[in-house]
N, C-alpha and C positions, 0 to 999 in steps of 0.2 A: 797764540789759541785762534783760529778762525773760525766765526760764526757764520752759520748759513743757517738766512731766513729768507722764510717766502710766505707770501698769502695764501691759504688754500681757498678761501672766498673772499666776500666783503668783510665776514664778523670775525675772519679767523686767522691764524699764521701759527706756522709751524718753527721752531730754532731746532739748529742740532750744532753740536760742538763736542771735540774731544778736550776735555782738562786733564793736563798731565799732573804729576805727583809736586812735580818742579813748583809748579803756580801754586797750587796748595798751601807748599812747604810754606813759599815765600809771604803769600797773606797771613799763613798762620805766627809768621813770627814778626812781621809788621803790627798782628794786634797785639802780641805779647808785649812788643817793645812800647805801644803806647798806653796799655795797661801795667806794667812796671812803673810809668811816671805818674800815677793816678791811686795807685792801691796801698794800703795801708797794711803791713802785714806785721803782725808780732817782731821785734828783734829787727827791724829795718826804719831805715827814716821814710817817710813820704817823698817817692821820687828816687828811692835809692835801691829799691826792691829790683834782685838780678832777674834777669830776663829769664834763667835756668829754674830758678824757684818757679815765677808764674808757671813756666809750663808745666813743671811738675805737681803742680798744686789747680792748672787749671787746663791744662791741656787739651783734654776731652771736649770740654767746653768750647775754647778757643777754635779747634779744628772744624767743628760743627756751624758756628760762625763765622768762620771762613770760607766754608760751602755756601753759606748761605748770600756772604756778598759778592761773591763770583756770580752765584744764580741770576742775583740780583742786577749783577752788569750784565750779562748776558741779555737777558729781558730788558733791559734800558738801550742796550747797542741792538737787538733787534729791531725794537719798535723805530727807533731811528732810520735802520737801512731801508725800511718796507714804507718810510713817510707815512708815518703815524704817530701819534701823539699818547702822550704817558696818559690822560686824562680821558682818554677814549678807552681805556684798558677795562675791564669788568670782569668781577669773579677772578677769582685764585688762577696762575697757570697749572696746567695736569702733566705732568711728567707720563708721557708715552712712552717712554723710553732712561732705563737709569741702571749702567752697567759698570761697576766698580770693581776694579782687578789690579794688583799690586800699586793701590794709591792715586791709580789712573781712574777718570770718570769718563764713561761716555752716555752722553745724554739729549734728550730730544723732549722738547717743551712744546705744549700747545699754549696758544695763547690767543684770549676772547678780547674782542671790542665790541663796544655797544652799539648796535645796528644803527644802519639810516633807515628811516620809515617812512615814506610819503602817503600821506591819508587824503591826498586831495578826491575830492568827491565822494565824501564819508556821509556826506548830507541826504545823500538819496537812498539808505540803507536805515535811516531813522524809521522805525516801524510807527506807522499808522495807529492811534488808539483815540478810543474817546473817554473823558474822564469817569471817572466810579460814578453809578448813580446811589443816591442814599433815599431811603423809603422813609414814609413817616411812622410803622412801626420800629425800625431802626433807630428813628430819634423819640421814639416814648421808650421805648426800651433803655436806653442812653440814660434818659432822664431820672428811669425808675431805680438805675443802678447808683444815680448821685443821689436821689432821695435816700437811698438805703443807706449809703457809705456814710451820710452826714446823720444820720439818725442819731437822738441818744440811747444809749444803751438802759436798759431797767431790769429790773430783779423778774425774771421770770418763775413762775409757778412748777416749774417740769422739777421732777427729784433726780431724775437720771439725762446724765450729758450724752448728748447726741452731735454727729457733725453739722457743721453750721453754727451750733449755739457757741454763747461768749463764755468760757469759764474765769473764773476769780478763784484762784487757788495758791497754795505756798510751795514751793521746789526747792529742793537740796540735790545736787547731783554729786557723785562720787564715781572716782576711778580708782582701780586696786583696793578697793576700802577706804580710801581717803578722802574727803571733802579736797574741788579744787577751787581754785579762787575764780570768781565770777561763774559760780555755779547754782547761787542762791538768790532767794527772792520771794518776798511777801505779798499776799495780794495780789499778785499778777494778773494782768485779765487777758486773756488768748484766745481769739478765735479758733477754734477745731476745724480742720480742715484749710487753713489759710496758709500751710505747710510753711510757718515763720519757722519755725524750732526744727533741730535736726530731724533726717527721717526716723519715722516711727514713734516719734514721741506724742504725737499727738491723737496718732489710733490709737496708742496706750492707756490714752485717757478715755476712750470712749467708754460709756457705762458705767463710769464712775457715778455714784451716789451722793449728794451734797452730805458733806461731814466727814465721807468715808475718806481712807487713805490710803494706799496704794504704792507698790514699786514698779517702777515703767525703766523697762532693761532696753538700752538704745546701741550704737554703736556711731564714734563721728565718722565722719567722710575722712578716706585719705587726704583729699586734699581743703581739709579745715584749715580756716586761717591759723587758728593758735595752733603751731607746730605741737607743744608738749599732748596735744589732744587729739591728736589726727591720726584718725586709725584705730583709736582706744575703744573699748568697751567703758559702758558707763551704766550706772544706776539711779534716778531721778527718785527721789521722795516725794511723793506728791502728795497735799489735802485740798479736798475742794470744799471751799466756801460756800460758794455759789453760784447758779447758774443764770448767766443773764441773756438776752435778747435785744433783736432793734424790732421797733414799730416806727415804720418811714412813714412821712407824710403823703397824704394820696393825692393832691394838687402843689403847684407853685404860688404860694402865697408871700408877700410882701418881704418877710423875714426869708425866704428861702431865695429869693430872687437875691438880695442883696448878700448872702453868703454863696451862693453858686457864682454872682458877675461882681465881684469886689471891687472898689474903683467906676463903676459905672454910675454915673448919677441919676439916670431913669432906667431902671432893669425892666427889662419886659418879659414873658411869655415867650415872644416872639423873637426877641433879641437872644436871649438862651436857647432855642431852636435853632436859630440861625449860625451861632458859637457853633453849638454841637454837629450841627448838619455841616459844616464846613472841617469841623475837626475829623470828622467821619471820614471824608470825603479825602482827607490827606491821608487816612490810614490807609485807605483802600488804595490809592493809589501807589503811597509807599511799596504796599505788597505785591502791585501789579507790576511795580516795577522793578523788582526784587526778583520775584519767581518769572514772571513771564516778558517782559521788554527788555531788559538787560542781557539775560542769557541769548535773548535773540538774535540783539543786535551783536552781540560779542561773537556771537557763530558766523553771522553775514559779513564783520568785519575780517574776521580769520580765513574765510571762504574767498573775499574778494581781493587783499592786500598779501603780497608775499615779499620775504625777504629772507637773508642769510640768519640765522641765530645763532649765538654766541654760544658754545660749546660746553664752555663752563659752566654755565646758568641753566642749563638743559639737563648738565649732568649731577649738579647738584638738587633741582627739582626733581629728578628721577630716584635721588638718594632720600629724598621728603617723603615722596608718595611710597617708597617700597619697605622706608622705615616704619611706616603709620601702619602698613598693611603686615606688616611683621608680627606688632603688639596682636593682630588677631588671630595669627596661628596657632592650632592646637602644640602643647609639647613633643608628640609625636612626629609632626610637621615638621619643625624645629632641629630636632634629632638628624633627621634624614637630610634635611640642608647643611648640617654641619658635615656631614662625611662627604657631600657632594658638590664642590664648589661651580662644575660647569652648570648644577641644576639652579644655584643661586644666581648664575648670571644668566638663564636663560631666564627665572624667575622676574629679574629685575627688568628684562630687555622687555616683558608683558607692560611696561609704563611708559615704556619710552615714546608712543604717540599721542598717551596725554598727556605728557608731560612738555612736549614739544607746543602743544595746544596751547596748554598754560601760560609757558613762556612767551608766546606770540602773542595771546592777550595782551598780556600786562605789558606787553612793547608799545602794541595798538593803545591801549587804553592810555598811558603815560604818553605817548604822541600827540593823540585825542585832547588831552588834560592840557597837556602845553597851548595846542591850537587854539582851547576855549577859553585861556587863560586862568585854568581852575588850580587851586594850589594850597596845601596845608599849612599854616605856618607851625612852628616849634611849640607857640602858647596852646593850639587847636588841639596838640598832639596829644601834650601835657593832658590838658581836659579831659578830653575821650576818654585815656586813662585812667585818671583817679576816678570819674563817672564811674567807668566798667568796676573799678575796685570798692566803689562806695554801692554799686547793684549787688556784689557778691559778698559784702562782709568783710573785707580785705584790707588791709591798711596799704594808703594810697602811694605815701612814697615807698615803703617796699615793693609795692606791683609794680611799680614805675623802675625800681631799679632792678628788680626780678627780667624785666623784658630788656631791661641795658644790657645785662649780662649775659643774657640768650642770644644778645645780637638781633631781635625780632623788632626793633623800632621801624629799621626801614619798611618794614611788609605792615607794620601797622599802619604807617602814614600812608602805603600806596591803598590800603584796604579805605580809610577816610576818603583819599582823594577821588578813589572810584566812586564811592557814595556819594561825594558832593558832586561830580562830573554828570552821574546819571541823573539825579533829580536835577538838576541846572540843563542837561538837554531836553527831558520830556517835561519840565514845567514850561520850559519856554517853546516847544514844540506841541503841547495838549490842546485837541480840539476843546473848541468853548461849548460843542453840545455835550449833555451828558448821555450817558448811554444807556442804554436798555437795560 
């Protein structure tokens, strides 16, 4: 079997060969003999199973395994012949040709490699910016929010529930007429309008009078954490006992200062204002990085640095973007596409330029992170996924396992590296003067 392999550019190669039926048959026979030594089949002692019996029972699978081994050997030999290494391969090889006739296979595979990315001189592309300014009013507003947040709840004289009120109530949930586990509570306190409950629940309580009972109809979200409730219609029977409200303090007294700055030996109003100012400044900077600075620098990097892109990764990104767009197509459009393969290919190709830019930026960011010594440990990755799960009311272990099954952990890690990288760049290059 003669293998012809050549580089088409620095990041891609093509390997072609003709595999004759005898080569495949010999590989199948070798695999069958190995299996016969290890298989346990009723009626035969282990290691004494006739090859003919193995072939009769597992012949189709053995043929697939044989072809896979041959393809792997073709790839391995091709990589060696073009002076590349196995650890340089990225993505799955793409079959650009596969003709099978009379047991013979004429095959051509495209193999991609991690590109070499030189980002020398990237420093000149870091955008200039000023640290966001925080006004006295913003600090005062934040203090007022804190005072409201820590204010104790008091019974209100109101008789009818409004948005922003706190309701003390009983509830019991039913799906298909049956009460479900975890759907009942007594004297529960909920801020109406806080969106803590499933969509529609809090709105359904508005207008309730103290002592009144009501049935609130809702629908659990399709992505709800409890799978037996996800997407189900439900009725909650509620009874309002009391309407409560908060009456925040109007100033920062000594007790309030200690609550806001726990552990501070001598908390002062000035220290509170300074702490809040720094938090608001960091929040604004994070938003500025995400919405303005990072996109600006990423575009500049993509414009300045050019290199060959691995075709397999570009094709993966096109598939991802196209599949995401497919979900937004109406039924009529989908039916038309199903009838016209060329229309699908044309539509898919519309995503090529965007996919190439996305892949290019990913490799640039990866190179930049390595140059600046930025990485995310496995522990940091798990912590981030757990935090995401907790924030969305999901089981953290199940959430991590779901990511693992979908094979998206590398993408999540890359996103974390990207965030860490740009925070590092802009925190170390920020102008000490505040912007106006």
